N, C-alpha and C positions, 0 to 999 in steps of 0.2 A: 387457675390461673395465674400467670405468671403480672405480676407488677408493672402499673405503666412506668417505662420508660425514665429515671431520673438522672441528667446529668451528672446532680452531685453525688449522689449515690454511686454509680458505676466511676468517677474517680476516686471514691473512698474504697468501693470493693479493688481496685487496682492493687492497692498496696497488700492485699490477700494473697492477688494471685501472683504477683511478686515472691512472695514469700513462698509459694507453692512450688514453683517453675525453678527457684533454687535449689532443689533437693534433686534436682533435675540434670544438675552437672551445667547448668550455666552460669557463667563468670559473674561476676557480681558488676564488674563493667558491663556485658552485653545487657546484664538486664537496665544498668542505668541509662543506656543510650536508647534502650526501646521506650522503656515510659518517656522519655525525651523525645522521642518520636513521634510516639502517639498522643504528648502532650502539644507537640506544635500541631498535628493534625486536630488538634479539638479548637486551639488557636485560630486558624484558618477557618472551621466550619464556625468559630462564633462570629469570626469579622464579618463572613457571606451570609449569613441566616436571613439578613433582613436584604439580600438580596434578591433571594428566591417567592418570597411575601410577593404576591399581586397586588396592585394596587386595586380601588374600588372601579376604575374602569377596566380593570382586569389585566395591565399592562404592567410590565416590569422596571425597574427606576433603571437609567443608567450609569454606570459606572464613574464616577468623578478621577480626575485624574490624581487627587488626593490618594484617596481608598486603591489606586491602582498601585501608588509606591508603597502603602502598607503592606498592599495582597502580595506583592512582588518579595518583598524581605522576608515575610511572614512563609511564602512558599520555600526560599532559600532556606530559610533556617530548616524547613523538613529534610528538605534534600541533603543539608549537613547530616543530619543524624543519621541518615540511611546511608548515607555513604561509610559515618564510622562504623556502623551495623557490619555492612559489606564485607569489611575486612577483617572479623571477628574471626577467628580460630573454631574447629569443629567444636560444638560445644555438649552436645547429645541432644538428644531427638526434641527438646524444647527450645533451643538456642536455634535449630536448624528449621523448625515451624517459624520462629520469629524473623527469620530473614528471607523465607520462605513470603509473607507476606509483604516484607518491605519489597520484596523484588516485586512482586505481583503491580502494588499502589504508586510505586518510586515514576513508571514510565509514564502514569498518568502524570502525577504531581510537576514532572518533567515538561510534558505538553502543554499541563497549564499557564505554567511559567514564561513557559516560551511564547506563547500566546499573547500573555501580557505584556511581556516584553516586545512582541511584533502590533497590537493595535494601538495606532494613536487615536486616542480618542476625541483630540481636541479637533480631528476632520470628520471621524463617521461617531460619533457617541453610540454604544453599544452594550446593553444589557450584560452583568455577568456571564447567567447561564450561557448567552448564547453564544459569549465568547468561548467557553469551556466549550460547547457542544460542536462548532463549529471546528476547533482546535483536535478535538479526538476524534473528528471524521476524517478517513482516509479518502480522499480524491482520486476516482478514476475515470478515464476517458475511452468510452467505447466506440467514440466516432458514429459512421451512419449504420452501424452493422446492427441487426435486429435479433437476436438471442431468443433460441426460443421458449413460449412460456408457458406455467406449469399453474392451475387455478387450485386454490385454496377454498376454506367456506368464508373469510372472510376478504384474501386478498390474492394480486395475480403475481407472483414470483418469474423474475427472470433468469435461466440459465447460462453462466456463461463464467469464462477463468479471468485470478487476476494474475496479474505479470508483474513482479515486483523483483528486481537486479539480478533477472535468470531466472526468479522460482517460479514455476506456476502453479495457480491454486485452482481449483472450480468448486461452485456452490451455485448460491442461490441467492439475488438480490429482491427483496420485498421493499418498497417506497413506503413510506408513512404512514403508517394506516393510526387514523385519531378516533378515537370514539366520540361520534355525535348521531347516534339514530334520529331522535325528534329532526333534528338540523336535515339530516341527508332525506329522512319523506319530506319536510316541505319546499327542498330543492328540488326533488323529483317529480313534485306535484305543481312546484312553478314550471317547470320544462315542460310536463304535457299538457299546460295550459296552454304554454303559448305554439307547442305543437299543433295542438287537438281543438281550436278553438269551438268546434261544432259539439265541443265534449262539457265546457265548461260548465253546466248545470250538474251532470257527474261528479266532476273535480271539487264544487263548491261544497258539495255533501260530503265528499273525502275529507276535506280539510277540519268537517266538525268534528270525526274520528281519530281520538287517539288512536297511534301508532300500534301500541300493544291490542286493541281490541280490531287495528284495519288488517295488522299483519293473522287473526286468529282466520283469516277468512282467505279458502283461495281464490284468490282473483286469474290467477292464470289456466284456459280454459283446462282441462284434465284430458290434454291430449294423447294419456298413457291406455287411454279407453281404446281397444282395438276396432276400427270403424272396417265395414265390410266393403274388402275391396273390391267388387264388384258395381261396389253403389257410383252414383254420379257424383263430383266433387261437391256439387250443393248439396246434395242429400247428406254427405260426409260433415258438409258443414252443421245443415241443423241438426244430425246428431249431437253434434257436439256441445250446441246452444240449449237443445231440449235437457242435457242431462248435468247441465251447470250454471246456466244464467240465472235461475231461483236463486241455486243456493250462493250465488255472489251478491244477487242486489237485494236479499231480504233484510241485511243487518243495514243498508241505507236508509227504510223504510220509503222507499220512493218507487215511484211504478217506472218500469224499466220503460217501457211506453211502445216507440216503434225501434228502439236503439240495438236490440238484437235483430232487426232486419236491414239493417244499414251495412255496404259492400264490405267497410271496413272497420266495423264494430270489433270482430276478433284481433284484427292485430293490435287495437287501441286496446284492448284490454290485456292483450300479452305486452307489451309495450307497459302498460301502468303497473302489472301486476310482477313483472321485472324485478322493478326498481324497488317496490316496498318490500318483495322478497330480500332484496339486497342490503335495506334499511333493515328489516326483523335482523338479519344475521348478525349485527352489530348490539341486536337487545341481549347480551350474556349474562344468561340468570341459570340458577338451579332450584330445582322445589328442594325442600325439605331444609333449606339454608338458605343466605342471602350471601352472593356473590356477584354484585353486579360493578362495571366497571363506571366512573360519573364521565358523564361529557369531558370531552376535549383528554381524556388518558391517551397516551402512546401504547401500542400495542408491539409493533413490530420489536421496538428499542427493551423491550422484558425478554426479549433472545439475549440480548446483551448484556442482561442485570444476570439472568441467572447464570452464565458461562464469566464471569466477573466471580460470582458467588462459587463455583468449583474452583475454580483460580485460587481464590483467597482460601479456600479451605483443604485446598493438597489436592484435588481431581482434576486438572485441568484434561486433561483427555476422555474425563465420562461426558462431558456435553460437548459437541459439537460446537467450535467457536462461531460468536457471534461478535460484530463488531459496527461500528456506525460508519456508514459508506456515502459520500457523494458521486454518484454517475453522473457523467457529463457525456447526453448521444444528443448527436443530431445539432449542438451550442446550446443544445439546454439542459442545465443542473438541477438533479432531482436527489433528494435526501432522502436515505431509511437506513437498511439492514441488511449490513450481507453474513449468510448462516456458512462455513467451510458443509462441502458436501460431505454425506459419511456413505462409510463402506458397510459391506454385508448383507445380509437377506432384512427386507421391512416388506410387512405384511401387504402394505398399499402395493406393493409393486408383485406379488404372489403370480406365478406362473406353472401349472402341469410340470414345467421340464426344472424348476426350483431343485436343486437336490434336500433342499429342509423339506419338502412336500412326501419324501419316502424317508424322516427321520421320524424316532419314536422315543420315549419318554428316555432310554439308557442316554442319547445323545443328549440331552439335557440336564438330566440329573446328576452324569460325570463330569461335572463343568471344574475349568479351573479355578483353582481356588481364589485368583485375580477377579475373575469376572463374579464370586460370590462376593469377596469385596465391596465390587463395584455396584450390584445389586443393592447389598444393604446401604451405601452411600448414596447412592439414585433417591430411595426412599426418604432418604433424610436431607436430601437438597431438594426435594417436592415439597416435603413440610417446611423447611426455613422458607424457602420461596414461595408457600401458599399455592402449588401450583395444583389445579385443579384438575387439571387433562391428561393425566396419564395413564395410556391404555397399547394395547398390545400392535398400533398402528405408528406410534410415534417414537417408537427407537428401533434400532441397528443391532443383530446379532450377529457374530462373528464366528465362524467354526474352522479346527485345523485338523484332519482333513477336510478339505470341504465338502466331501461327499463320502458317503460311504456307511458300514456301523460304526465303525470306528470314529468318527467324525466328532471333534467333543467340541463346547460349546466353551471359545475364550477370547472374548470379547461383546460390549455392550459398546454402546454410544447413543444418548438422548437426544429427541430432537424435539422441533416446534413447543418450544417452551412459554410460547406468550400468553396463555393461560392462568399467570402468576402476580403475585405482588398485588393481592385487593388490600381495599382501607379494610374491610372488617377485620374484631377482632376473633380467635381459633372459636368461644361460643357462638360466633352467628354464623361460622362457616356451615354448611352441608356437613355432619354427623361423620361421611364416607371420602370426604375430599379437604382437604388432603388427607392421606392414608396420617394415622395419629402414632405418636412413638408404640402406646401400647401395642397397635397392632404388626409391628414390624419384627419384632421377634431376636433379630441381633442388627450389632452394628460393628463396625472394624477399631480394633482402639484405636490404630496411625491415624482413621481419621476422624474419630471421637477429638483426641488430644489435638489434633491441627484444630478441630471444630474451636477445644476450650482456649486457643492460642490466641483465636481471633476474640482478643477480650475488650476493645473496646467498639460503643457505636460508632465514633468518629472515623474508625475503619472502611465499615459501610457507608459512611455517606462518603468516604472518599474516593470510594467504588462507583460509585451510582448518580454523581453528580453531573453524567450528560445523558443518561439514562429517562430522564422526563419521568419519575417516581415524583409523590408528594412525601413530603417529608412523615406525614401519619404512615403513607406503603412503607415504606420503611422501619419504619419504629415497629410495625406490625411484625415483619421479619425479625427483627432482633428479639423479640419478645417471643417469637416461637423457636428461637435459635437460642435463648434461656429456659424455656419449656424443655426444648428437649434435652439440653444438658442435665437440668433437674432431675429427668424421670432416670436418666444412665446412670446419675449418681446413687437416685434411691436404689434402684434395682443391682448395683455392685453388692449391696449388703446381701440384698435377699436371695443373689445368687452365688454366696460364696460358699465354698467344699461343696459346690455340686457337680458333677461328674460332668470331662470337657465334653463339648455337645451336645448337653442338654438343654434345651429351649422351656418355654411356659408362658399358655397364650395372656395376653395382659401384659405382659411383661418384657423387655429389651434387655439381649445381655451382650456384657463388652468380650469380643472375639480378637485374641492378638493375631497375628498376620501368621506365626507358624501354625497355628488350630484351626484352619479354613478347614482342612482335611477330614477334621472329624465332623463337619454338619456337610447335609444331601440335602439337594436341593428339592425333591418330595417329602422328604420329613419337614422342614422348615413350610412347605407348603399345605402338609397334611394339617399345622401345629397352628397356623398362621395364613388363615386362607383370604385374609383382603391383601397379602401381602404382593410385592412385583416376585420373587417367588413363588408363589401361587401363579401369577401370571404367566410363565418362563415355561411353568410343568405343565398345565394346558396350553402349548402353545402348538401339539400335535394335533389336537381337534380341533385346535382355532384354524389352525393352516386346512384341515380338513374338511370345516365347515365353508370356507372361504372358499377353496376351488370348487366345493360343490354348486356351490353359487354364484360362480363367478362367470358362467357364461350363462345362466339365466340372467342375470343383473347387468353383463352388456349386449344380451337382446334386449331388456326393458330398455336401456336406456336406447337404443337403435331405434328400436319401434318409437318412444315418443319421440325425439327427433323426427323420424320419419314422417312421423303424422303431422308432425307442427309445422313442417316444411310445407305438406301438401294441402291442409287446412287454410294457411296465409298465405299461399302462392311464392311460398320462397324459393330461390334456387336451391339444386341439392347441396348437402354439406361439403366443402371441399374438401377432398384427401387432404392430412396431413403429409407434410413435408419429409423426404427422410432425415433422419437424424444424421449428422457430420459432425465435424470437428465445431468443437463449442467455442464462441468468438472469444478472443482476448481483452480484454480494459487493461488499458497499460495505466498504474500508479503515477499520477502526476500532483501529488502535494495531499493538503488537508483543504478542510472546509472555510479556511482562511485564506490558503496561500496557495493559489496552485502552481505549484514549481515542484522540480524534484524535492522533496524534503528529506534531511538527512534522518540517518534512524538516531544517532543521540547528537550533541553539542558535545565538541571537543575543545578544548583548552587553548586558546591562541599560542601559546606557550610551547604545547604537550609535539614530543617526537612520533611522528607516525611512520612507522616503516612497515612494510607488509615484507612476508614471508612466503613459502609454499604453506608449511605444517610446522606444530611445533618439535616432532618425531622429527623432524631435519634436523634438529638440533639436539644434541648431547649436553643435556643438563648436568648441574652441579649442585653440591648441598646433599640434604638427605631431605624424608618426606616430608616434612612438614616447614621445610624453607628452601626448595626447590628453586635455583635459580637457573638463567639461561645467557652463556654470554654469547652478545652477538656484536658487529661491525658494520659500520654504515658512512657515506659520505653526508660530510656536511662544510658547505661551503669549498668543498675541492679539497677538503681533507679528511682524510681517514680517521674513525673514531669508533673507541671499544666502549664497553662496557657490560653491566647487566641486568636483564629484563627478569623482572619477580611477577609472576601472574598475581592477580587478587586474589584469584582462589586457589593458590596453592598450599594456603592451610588448611582448605577446605577442598579435597579431591572429587568426594562423592556429591557436593551442593556443586561443585560446579559441571562434573559429567552428567546433574541431575536436569541443569539448566539449561545444556547442550541437546539430552536427549528430548525434554520438553519442548522446546524449540522443534526439532526433528519431526517429531512427532505430530506439532500444529500444520507444520508443513506440509508431510507426508502421511495424514494420517491411516492411509492402505497399511501402513510399516508398524502401525500403533503396537500391534499384540509383537510384532519380531523385537519391538525397540524394547518396550515393559518387559519381555523375558530374559533379556542382555540384564534390565535394573534389577529384575530381581533373582539377579543370579547370585545373591550374596559374599561377591568379593568385586573387587575394584576391576573397571576398566581401564585399561590402559590405551594413551595415546597410539600406535600401533592398529590397537584394536576400534578403535574410534576410527580412525582412517579406514579401515576396509569394514567395517559397518557404512559408512560413508559412498565408499566406491557403491556396495551393496544398494545401498537407498537411492541414490542418485545414477542407478547405472543406466535406467531411461530418459537421461539430463546431463549429457556428458557435458553440456555446454559452460555448466556452474562448475567456480571457479575457486574454491572454500581461500579466504583470507583471513590474515589475520592482525588487526591493528594494533600497533604495541603505544602507550601513551604514556609519556615522563613524569607526571604531573601527577597522575591518580594510579598508573599498573593497572588499566584495564585492559580488559581482549571484548574485542566485539567479532564474532564470526558473521560477515558476509555472504 
């Protein structure tokens, strides 16, 4: 087992890490700036530690003005070091991953320090976690629109699109879900007592029964029982009572008396039972291990934490992006999480007309090497985050072409990641959830190097500050990350000299990107039968089973609801409204300030110019110091000068960032974009413009702009 996290040990180990990466073409200047950046993060975390510790009454201390100023200075120090790293030359894989991590964390630091500058604590005292959370939250206005809803096991999600600067992004909004099963149970019984005073003796007995015991009883009458259609309604009700009352009342050890004969009895029990069942669904636990979310745990923002983890380790597009959001609807603000809509095939939406219904093993086994790398990374991400709920229903698959015998698996996206970040140590979790490194089989070398680059606990803390995670939950994720690294390092020697493509149960093999073609889905599934490779290989059989039982499941649900409405004298179930265009929510700011928030702060003395595209200007200089001659008007006078992009010394870095932005905004084009990224050659500005035209063909209203800043030569694409 990994040792408990120790701050001093992590900082001591940093020196060893810096020496290691210095052998991978990273300059001494790069190393020093990255070390300084990590140190600045550790200072911020040390300063803010007390702010996240609840007092005896459970409240958090409000931030005082003196500490506000201290934190502003600490954040600015971290941003200054980040800026120094951003302009460094390309220095090999380790250096690029350093800058990748900095790029992921910097926007959050900018948001945090902007919030500290914005709030007036003399007028409105606020705790630091509240300031951080609200500042990172995107505020959108839905007006009086009513988006379609999708029901989940614990929550209900709204389906709409977010419009920001002309870019439309469809996705699902989940209001904040806080785990409190016992509290939900008590509140439900209070509501039932107020609603049904004649049933107070029954509810008093329920109050004596813990939720764990109450939830084991079927309080909802068994409407699945197919009653005789020719029988009278009273005979049907009597049949339901006869087959159900004893089972429901035995645990209470009371005489039901004449309750079952009351006209409203079944309706009352249905109402009570539905609430108990809703509270039960918050009791998230597994057999053969202890996976329990403590009361007060936030579930929806665990999706945000998973999304951030993927981005930190260089796999942003692997997980459906999730971010904190405040939705203003009918003038009422509701906080929660927005998850971008994933594209492709998902088992939850199986249909007999779906092309995947006709696919065989060959459509999965001959997967694109990018998918093999992604599946290996998905296993590692689930392990690090402690996700215990990866199953065939919570990821999307994409194929090219989309149908026919030559359809090939080319993309995967992970969704529904809220069952993650437990407080339990690895040996306390179920033995098969999450998948252990010993059962993974393989891991991509680039992903692994990115994982090692995430070398300090402070980087984790900076990413998760607004995700509602406790220090222990973040620490457990760090321990699992360290455990995975140690296992890979140990198995490097084990596979030394072995043939490319060879794996073995109980071990995890490091695979360079160029060697994924030597590994086959079916071989990995056979040797590592708990892995995601096995899940994907079994998908044809899983799809056929889902199809074979689809009609029966639909009929079961239909008959159960039909019987329920008949017995309870409810009107027929209303028909679902036809699906139209998704309503659009407009971005209006953040949780602290509802107005159009700028994407980044621009220094006051910066020169701001807008041009159609850099490809319209012929550059001067070489590949490593490209400059663009520009002319502009200032106070009525023509001015001339040269503009040097911040990433002109690292073309690949800049293109990677631009492609990542396109992928986030238009996930349906992710595979095409990644294919260009992995083409093994540089992408020119002209090609970039061509791709932009292809991606935005259905959004002609988008006009790319480039803002040029004199002070720090930064580029921002709007």
